[in-house]
Each structure stands twice: as C-alpha cells, then as structure tokens.
TORTOR-278723 format. One record per residue (C-alpha): x, y negated, z negated. Coordinates in steps of 0.001 Angstrom, whole numbers, plus 500000, padded with zeros to 6 digits. Layout:
XYZ
...
***
This chain:
449338147945167902
446487149215165747
447566151786163162
444272153625162829
443894157337163497
441084159854163765
441168163634163795
439670165519166732
439909169218166072
443529169894165210
444802166684166817
445537163333165196
444693160609167711
445460156891167590
442614154417167976
442869151387170217
440961148136170533
438248147005172910
438216144423175678
436048142411173288
438815142357170693
441310141372173408
439089138483174491
438555137313170915
442275137475170105
443259135656173297
440627133000172562
441881132598168999
445447132167170194
444576129773173008
442349127645170758
444989127362168050
447712126468170541
445444123849172116
444590122250168779
448059122475167210
450215121841170255
452466124695169150
453229128003170854
451899131082169065
453300134457170027
451165136741167835
447648136550166465
445648138622163983
441889139113164177
439473141078162023
437194143339164038
433499143902163200
434524147284161758
436733145464159234
440031146562160771
442818144023161126
444412143940164573
447621142027165325
448461141532168994
451024139692171060
450058136753173260
451562136711176735
451571134628179939
450976131438177949
450138128279179910
449869125014177949
448450121827179370
447102118734177664
443461119715178104
443606123517178078
445646126539177050
445539129971178651
447011133215177341
446516136956177658
446315140020175440
447172143463176773
444532146064176000
445675149093174067
443237151998174310
445227154171171927
444870157825172830
441581157217174663
441613157996178416
440261154580179377
440502152955182822
441007149574181139
444112150649179218
447050148201179568
445073145575181494
445531141904180626
442515140058179245
442881136270179498
441184133421177717
441400129831178872
440266127454176134
439534123821176932
438003120805175247
434277120110175461
432322117144174150
430380119324171732
429381122879170954
430981126248171576
430729127797175058
431812131236176267
431794132232179932
433390134705182293
435875133986185038
437785136082187562
437313139817187128
434486139588184594
431254140867186091
427990139003186525
424612140519185726
422295140999188719
419557143218187229
417170143041184297
417483145446181393
420920144455180126
421698142357177086
422516139349179235
420259137400181551
420640137645185326
423526135431186415
425300135505183069
428783136874182537
428854140495181382
430184139682177931
428245141753175432
426695140162172318
429249141385169764
432344140295171756
430638136989172538
430018136415168843
433619137391168034
434921134829170539
432584132115169263
433640132748165664
437322132499166576
436735129150168282
434728127824165330
437346128982162818
440178127392164794
438273124112165045
437618124142161296
441230124989160425
442487122030162464
439684119638161391
438491119291164988
434823118324165334
434508118346169122
433522121223171389
435505124123172821
434967126342175842
436519129775176397
436543131360179851
437448135049179792
439105136532182874
440582139884183866
442674139673187066
442419143448187625
438725143484186802
437287143749190314
439473146739191133
438869148495187801
435097147934187914
434856150359190837
435829153141188408
433130152228185873
429338152361185653
429057148628186371
428030148862190050
425202151245189074
424103148932186280
423894145888188533
427021144202187193
428993142810190095
432389141192190487
434270142778187631
434252144665184357
432219144057181225
433705142719178009
432592145400175586
432710146617172027
430468146883168999
433086147710166369
436068146164168145
437830149526167964
438189152221170634
437868155646169047
439493158364171180
436976160462173102
434108158643171414
430870160473172111
428860157503170926
430436155301173605
429304157761176281
425798157980174827
425630154180174680
426545154025178379
423729156444179247
421350154361177139
422285151179178991
421664152798182377
418271154045181199
417458150508180014
418232149161183479
415962151766185107
413166150985182679
413506147253183305
412871148029186987
409552149602185937
410677153147186682
408503155715184903
410190158854186255
413862159590185765
416074162223187350
419027163296185227
422080165389186032
425113166274183907
427622165190186551
428904165188190103
427861168764190911
424235167900190288
424415164626192184
426061166280195177
423461169061195200
420581166582195078
422052164570197929
423154167433200165
420314169897199576
417296167899198447
417848164548200163
417907162530196931
420241159525196921
422948159506194264
421895156076193011
418545157516191920
420243159802189373
421408159114185841
424419161089184620
423993162518181136
427339164345180866
427035166964178104
424373165028176195
421203166683177456
419399166578174124
420330162971173397
419224161947176884
415823163572176424
415480161727173111
416418158392174709
414016158878177619
411214159430175113
412267156446173003
412377154145176034
408950155228177249
409672157190180425
406753159412181421
408701162243183048
412258163518183408
413703166054185848
416995167689184871
419102169038187745
422377170809187095
424728173689187793
423916177012186159
427207176822184271
425819173896182275
422108174545182112
422359178240181228
423426177066177760
419913175739177290
418848179377177341
420377179528173850
418901176139172846
422274174406173103
421611170715173829
425205169453173795
426880171512176496
430506170644175730
432505173822175250
433957172671171938
430492172853170375
429326176112171864
429484178164175006
426496180471175099
426437181008178870
427113184737178797
425002185169175683
422078183598177549
422579185887180538
423011188960178330
419907188166176288
417774187708179391
419206190857180976
418491192814177779
414899191588177779
414676192892181339
415893196354180323
419617196228181104
421725199001179607
424313198397176882
427283198729179232
425812196133181589
425384193722178679
428972194309177582
430142193619181129
428185190361181242
429556189250177871
433057189900179180
432628187538182139
434496184249182305
432289182520184890
428575182410185581
429276183505189158
430756186731187796
427681187289185630
425393186666188601
427374189190190616
426762191841187941
423039191093187953
422986191523191726
424917194773191553
422593196211188899
419446195187190766
418102192991187954
418987189600189417
415508188211190093
413859189235186827
416819188115184709
416952184715186386
413193184350185914
413600185136182232
416418182580181975
414202180006183676
411525180580181036
414012180197178205
415493176980179619
411997175597180166
411111176536176590
414199174778175202
413493171596177160
409860171492176047
410917172188172479
413146169097172519
410580166970174385
407866167776171797
405115166931174257
406214163280174399
407452163410178001
406845165631181011
410051167527181606
411204169721184467
414374171478185578
416250172758188619
419463174726188292
421671176103191046
424950177752191953
427175177194194965
426665180749196231
422948181258195579
421545177740195826
418508177086193630
418257179726190908
415721178374188414
413005175817188976
410144174895186683
406640174818188137
406463171030188052
409870170409189684
408633170063193274
405943167547192330
408495165575190350
410854165487193338
408058164145195531
407901161069193329
411361160135194608
410607160580198305
***
C-alpha cells in the first residue's frame, strides 16, 4: 500500500499507484527471482515522482528460463476501472539487450497519433522506461551481462478496456499501461485533461481539421438522435471546456464546434470555462443577467435565482413572455465567452439544447460547421 494522501476540499484521500508502477514492480520481482533463483514475496520500486512503493508479488511461476508474477493494482481512493486488477510480468532470458512487450490484455496500437507506433503494445513511454530500468538494475545487481525480456499482461484487460477510451483511440485488445508519475492521485483533473489531449492527437494524426466537442453523453446522444452525427465523431471534454479550446488551438485544429446541454453551457454566459460545480455554478446568474438585460422585473429575477434547475428557469422565462429574447441574449454571451478564449486562433461555434425545448442557442456558423461532418 502507498501511504500518500492529498486533500480534496474537506476530504483526505489516499493516493494509489498506476498500471505502469504495477508492471515495473512485477518486472523487478520476476527479474530478480529469475537471476537469483529465490522466491521474492515483496518488492519496492521508486516511482518517477520520487515516492517509494512496496507491493506484494503474487501468482509466482518459476521455471528455468523464465519467471512470471503479478502485482495487484491499488487505485487508492480514485474511482478507477482498473482498481484491484492483476498486472503480470513474465521475464525471460535473451541473448542481449532489454526488451519490453505486451501480452494478453494489453492493447495494441492501430492508429497514428499515439506515443507508440502502429502494431506496438500500448505501454506508454514512462512505464516502458520504468520497466527497462528495473531489468537493467536487476541484471547489474546480479552481475548478469546477457539480455532480458519482459512481457506485460493483464488477464482482465480485454474486458476492462471496453470501459475506457481505448477503443476510441484505436487501441485494441486490452488496456494501456499508463502513468507519468507512477502515482494515481484521486480525482486527478490532469489525468482527464491528458486523456482529452490524447484523443485530440489521434484526430489530428488522421488529418482532421475540424473537431466537434461535447461535455458528455447528453451532447453525444443529442448529436446522434437529432442531428445525425455519429458518436465516434465527437470528443468528450467533460467539464474542461476552456482547456479543450486551448488544446485544439495548440494542436492546430482550424475549427471547433461545442455541443452541450444548457445546464452546462449556460455557465459560459458568466465566462466559466471549467463547468464543475465545485468551482462555480453560475447557471441561474447567467439566466438572471440575460433576463435583466431584456427588461425583466426584480421579482422575476429573484424567482430565476431561486431555481434549482435550468428547466425551471426556462419555464419562468416562458411564463413571463421573455423566453426568446433572453435566450438570444444568452447565446450572445456564450458566443462572446468562447471567442474570448479562442482569441481568434480557431473558428469556434456552439449549439446548446434542453430535453424539452430542443435547440435553444446556436451560433451563426454552427450549421456550416455541422455540414463539414456530413
């Protein structure tokens, strides 16, 4: 277990370790058992972040020419689909050099844009380096000058991969072996942003110049059911609208269309680019501001500010007869916020909707942008 904690709000949460750390630890244990001939039940590795992680080695198989063992992943307090899975390493003798490959349950790359070449195992550069260093250190400690090969496998990998972004990224046959620090920080925003960045890289490698972005499933379902846009053409940005705009600019996309539910995108009316509720809400403030600019009376504004849902606010606008002009004002403010973030470096458009009213706001360029996908 890793005794490292972070604070999130008022909570103290325990960190875990990555699949990359599991693979490196299993490789270290297997290599040392192969070279020493002795069984090792625990192993300690130093992660790239400098943290020391001690783990148990399980399901050990020792033969004359190879050793296999597993490390159970501990995600700490992070809600991770890979928590408690077993990551195996089988280390065998080679004539020379250090080789790392993937076996059962480790995905293979099928598209350009990732950090591995097509056909290679989806073992990211940092975990690969961690594994290689463990093999080299073991060889040095036991004065062995031949080669070693580690094959990383995850028996549950094929099943778990269906719950990850891998199929969308063109990684088939299993999960990726991941990690840049070796540590899983609970509810890590950077991990989510990194995932969005990787998907954008894949799209760019396929020479896509236009990208359609949605915060989540609501937007994807609306695009599919109402606008005839396939789900696989969309990139999910979660709450990170501002960061996604920045990344699209950095990666050289020419245009971006944002499609999302009014409950998310109304926050842009207050220039809120991270739409998670723990940072800010702003939905009712955006509606109230736009209604005020359209001449709504004080009591109407108070009623809007007292709403819990955007549907309730929309109902008030309908009842007061200021629905159309308020929504138009909100559209202008959202458009302004998006252009403010884009800084003229990318064409940006927006469509927002509700279940009851369908499309509510749509920038002038949205229809032309949609045509690029049809």
